[in-house]
N, C-alpha and C positions, 0 to 999 in steps of 0.2 A: 619576472614582473610583478606587481601589486596587483591583486585581484580588487575589483570594487565590490559593493554590495551586491549589486546587481549580477556580478557574475557567480557569486556565492549562494544567490537565490536560485538563479538558473541552475546550478550544478544540485542543490538540494531538491528542486522541483522535479530534475529528471529522475532522481533516486526514488523521491517518495512524492508521486504526481499528486498535486491538490486534487483532482477529479475524483481519486480513488477513497477520498475521505467520506466519511458518514455523513449524510445529509445535515444532520444536526452539529457537525462539529465546526470549529474554527481555526482554519491551518493558514500558515505561509506568514508572510511577512507583516507584524504588527506594529513596529515602530523602525525608521531608519531611513537615510536619505540614498537611493539606489547609486548615486554616483559618489558615495564617500568609499575611501580605500579602506580594506579589510586586511588586517594583518594577523590579527589573533582573534580565534573563535573559542567561545567556551561553550561547552554542552553539559546541560544538566537534565533531570527529570522534571523539576519544579520551578517553576519563575516567582522565587519567594525571596524575602529579605536577605536572607544569609548569601544566597546564590547571586543576586544583585551586587551585593559588599564585595563577593569575589570577583565578580566580572570588572567592578570597578577598580578594585586594588591590584587586579592583573593587567589593566589598561587594555581589556578586550575591545573590540570593534564591534564584535556581534555575540549576542548569546541566544543560542539554540535550545528549547526548551521540548521536553515532550508534551506535556500538559499546557493547554493554552492559559494565559492570563485574561483574556477578554472572552470567554466561553460564552457567557450570556451577555444579552444587550447592555449597555450602560449609556447613559444620559450626560456624563461627565468624568472627564479626567484630571480634574482639579485634584492638586497635591494634599487636598482636605481628605481624601479617601486613601486607604491604604495601596490600592492598585494604581491611582492615579499618582501618588508618590514614587511607586517603584518605576513608573514610566518616566515621571519628570527625572529621577537619578540617571536612569539611562541614556534619556536624551542629552542632558547637561554632560553627560561624561563622554558623550559621542559614540555611544554603543547602541546598535539596532537589537531587534528581538524579533525572532522566527520562530514558529511553532510547526512541529511535524508530530500529529498527534494519531489519529486513527489510520492516515494514509501510510505512516511509519508502521504500524502495527502488521498490515498485510503484505507490504513491500518484499521483495527479496532483499536479503541482508537485513530486515527489519527487526521489529520487537519479537514476533513470533519464532522466527528461525533463530534468534539468539538464545531465545529460551529453550527451544527444542534441541538445539547443539549442547546447552549447558548441562543438560538432563541427560544426554547420551543418545538421542533418537537418531534412527538412520532411515532411509528410504522415506523422508516425509511429504507430505502433501496438505493443500490447505484443510482445515476443519469445515469452514465454510466457505468454498469457492466464490471469488468475485468472477463476475462476467467478463469475458476477455472483452478488449475495446469494440464497439459496435463498428459493423463493416457495410460497406455497399459492394454490390457488383455492378461493374458499368459493362453494358453489352453495346457494341457498336458495329454497325455494317458500314464497310467501307470499300471503295475499289481495290482489289487484291494489291495493284501494284503501290498504293499508298499505305498498307497495312503497318509496314515496320516503322515509317514515319509517325503514324497516328499513336503506336505502342510507345515510342520514344517521347512524344509529346504528354501521354497520359503518365508516364512514369516521372518525367521532369515535374510534374504538379502533384505528386505523392502517390500514385496509384502504383501497384503490382510489387508493394514491399511485403513478403511473406517471411517471418522469421528472419534467418540471416542471408536471404535473397532479396535482390531487386530487380525490377524490370521483368517480374513475372506474368506471362501472359497466356492464353490460349486461343488459337484460331483454327477455325475451318472455313471452306470455301463453299460457295454455291452460287445461285443466281439471283440477282435483283431485278425488279422490274418496275418502271414509273412511266406516267405521261406527263410532261412538264404541260402547265395549262397557260393560257394568256397573262403576262405579266410577269412571269417566271425568268429567271436568267440561269438557266442549267449550266452546268461545268460540263455535263456529258449530254449530247444528243440536242434535239430541236424541240421547240414548241408544238405540240398537237400530234408529235410522235412518239409512238409506244417505243421504249429502249428497255432492252434486256442487256445487263453488265454482270461481269465476271465479279463477285464482291467476296470480302472477308468477314466473317464474323469474329471480332476480337472480344475478350471477355478479361477483365483485370478486377482485381478487388481493391477498396481504399477505403480509408477510416472517414465514417460518416461525417466527422466535422470537416473534412477537405471536399465535400459534394460538389459545392458551387466552384471551388476552383478547378476540380477536375473536368467538370462539365464545361466551363469555361475554355479550358485548354482543349478539349476534344472539338470545340465548334471552330475554334481558332486553327486549328491543324486539319481538319476536314476539308477536303474539296469540294463538298456539295453545300449548295445553298440550304438545304433542310436535311440533316443528317437524321437517319433512323438510328434510334439509340433507345435503350432502356437503362433504368437505375433499378435494381433491385435491392430491397433490405434484407441482410442476411439474418437469420436466425441468431440469436444469442446462445453462445456456447460457454462453458465454465472455464475459466482462465486457470493459470497456473499460481495466482497469487489469492489472496483472502484471508479473512480472519483464522487466528489460532494455526496449528499444525498436527497432524497425526503422525506416528511413524511407531517403530519397534525398537526395543533394547537389542543388544547384540546377543543376550542371553536372559532367560527369565531370573527375577530376582524375588523375594519375598517383598511385599508392601513396605513392611519397617524397614528393610535394606534399602529400598528404593526411597523413601521419605528422608532418610538418613543423607542419602547421596545427593539428593535436591538441596537438603539444608547446607550441605557443603558447598553446592554449585552456585548459590545464590548470595548476594550481601546479607550480612546480620542483621537483623531488627530486633527490638523489644519483642514483638509477636512471636519469633520465631517461624517454625513450620509445624503446621497440624495436619493430621491425616485422619480420615474415617474410614473404615473398614477392616476386615480381618488382617491382623498382622500378619499372618503367615500366608496369605493369599499369594500365588505368583503373580507377579506382573510382568507382561511381554509389550502388549501394544498400549500405548498412550497418547492422550490428547493433552495439549498445552494451550493456553491462552494467556499471554500478558496481560494484566489490569483485569477490571471486573468482571467476572465470568458467568455467573449464576445465571444468566439470561440464556445460555446456550446449551442448556441441559438436553433438550430434544435433539439437538446436532450431536451430542457426544453420545447419546445412547444409540443414534442411528450409525455412528461411526463403529461400534462394536469394539470398545475399548475396554482395558482393564482397569484404567485409572485416569482422572482428570486433574490436571495440574493448572491451577488458576489463582487468583487472589480475591480479596474482599467476599468471601463466601458468608451470605448471611443465614441466621440460624433457620428459619423456615423453610427456604428453598432448599437448603442443604440436607435438612430432617426429611422432607418429603421425598428427595431424591435418594435418600438410603431407604426409606420406608418403600418406596417403589423397586428399587433393585433386590430387597428382600422379596418382596413378594412376587416379583416376575422370576426369580431363580428357580430354574427346574433341576439344574445339579451343579456342583461345584459352589464357589463363592458367588455372593451377589455382584454384580458390576454394574457400574463402575464405582471402584472406591473413588475418594476425593483426596487430594493434598492441596492444601489452602496456605498461600504465601502471603506476605506483606506485599501491598499495591506497589509501592515503588521498588521492591526487591524483584519483583516480577518483570520489571520494565528497565532496570538500569542496566543489565545486561548488553543492552544494545548500544549504548553510549559509546564505548569504544570502537565498536564497529562503524559505527557512523563517522566518528572523529576519523579513522582512516581512509574511510570511503571518501569522506571530503577532502582530505590531502590528495587521494589518488586522483579524483576526478579533475579537480583544479590543475595539477602537474600536468595532466593531459593536454589541457589547453594553455601551457605553457605560463602558469600563474603560481605562486607558490602562499600557504598560508599556514600559521602556527595553530594547532589545535591543543586543547586540554579537556580533559573530563573534570566535572567538579568533583572536588573532595568534601563537598559540606553535604552533612546527612540532613535530608529533607524529608524523611519518614515521620508523621507528626508525633508517633509515640515514643515517649523517652525512658519506659520503664516496664519491667514486668514481674511480678510477684508470683513464683511457683506456688501451688497450693497442694500440701500433703495431707492435712487433717480437714476432715468433714465437720461442718458446724453439728452440735448435739442435735439429734432427731431426725436427720437426714439419713436416706438408706445408703 
C-alpha cells in the first residue's frame, strides 16, 4: 500500500517528536499536501539547490533535511528569493519538504547516537539529558467494588502507561465518609444521613497533556455525583534522550590515533579533522555532539571526559577552553582535549539510519516507501591548502 504524506510525517514525528526540538528551532512539514501519495523519500543534511535538483531528478515525493530552510521568519516565499525559488521548484515537482533538526539531534537513533557509534563509544548516555515527558499522578477515591472498572476507564484514556507496561495502577483500601446535603442525588446513602463506605484509593500516572481527557473519563466512570480526587504534577526527571552523548572506548588510545580514527569514520570534507591537546594523551571517556558544540563546554567539563568531539569550534571559545584545561590540570594531561569536525560531516552519519528507520516504521503499518540518502556534497567549503612554511618573521 502506498503511503500518504500524512503517514510519512506521522512516522517521522514518532521517531523525532517535534516537542523535543529546541524552542528556537523550526521543525516538521514545511511544504506539501498531507493527502499526496509518497513513494520516494530523499534525505539530506541541507536544503540547498543541489539537493533540490537531486530530489526533482529522482522524482522524489518528499525531501527530508536535517537543517531547516525556513529557520528564521520570512514575509515572502516568492521565487524572486533563493529560498522562495527552492520552495517553488519543490511544489511544482510535487515534492514536500520536512525538517528534523534538534529533535533529531537528541532522539534515540538520532544524530548524537550515530556520531557516538561511528567513533566507537559504548555505554552511552546523554551529555545534556532532556526532561522526561511531564506526568501527572491521578489519585481517585472510589467504592472498592468499582475500582477495577475505574482503572479500566483511566487506562483507556491514556493513564497507567509506564515503559513497556500498560494499565499500571496502585490501590489500597480504607473508609470514606460523607453526608449528602439537600439537593444532592447520592449514589450511596440518603440525604441528611452520614455514610461510611469501604473505598479504594486508586493511583495512576498519565502524560500531562492528557489531563483533561483522563479527568473526564474518571468522572464518566465514577459512580459518585461528586468524586473525590487529586491531580498531582510530578517532578521533572532526566530522560534517556537529550543533546550529545557520553561514552567510553573499548580500550584507551592516544589522542592522535583517536583523531585519526574519527577522520576515517566521518565523510571527508575540505576542512578535514582538527584536534587540540597533547597528541600522546590517553583517550578513554568521550563526549560527542553533532553540529555546533562550543556552547556546551560547561556540560562537557562536568561530564569528566578526556576529549570532546563536535563541529564548528570557534577560535576564542576553543582557546579559552584549552587554557582553562591547562590551568585546572593537577596531574596528567589537561582535559578535555578537542576534536573539531566539519558541521555537515558530524551530522551526515544520521541519514542512513533515518532512511532505514523510516522504511521499517512504515512497513510496520503496511505501507512501503523507497528511500535514498543524497549523494550531493553540501559542505560549503570546496578546498583546503595545507601550510608547511611559515611567513618570514613569524615564530
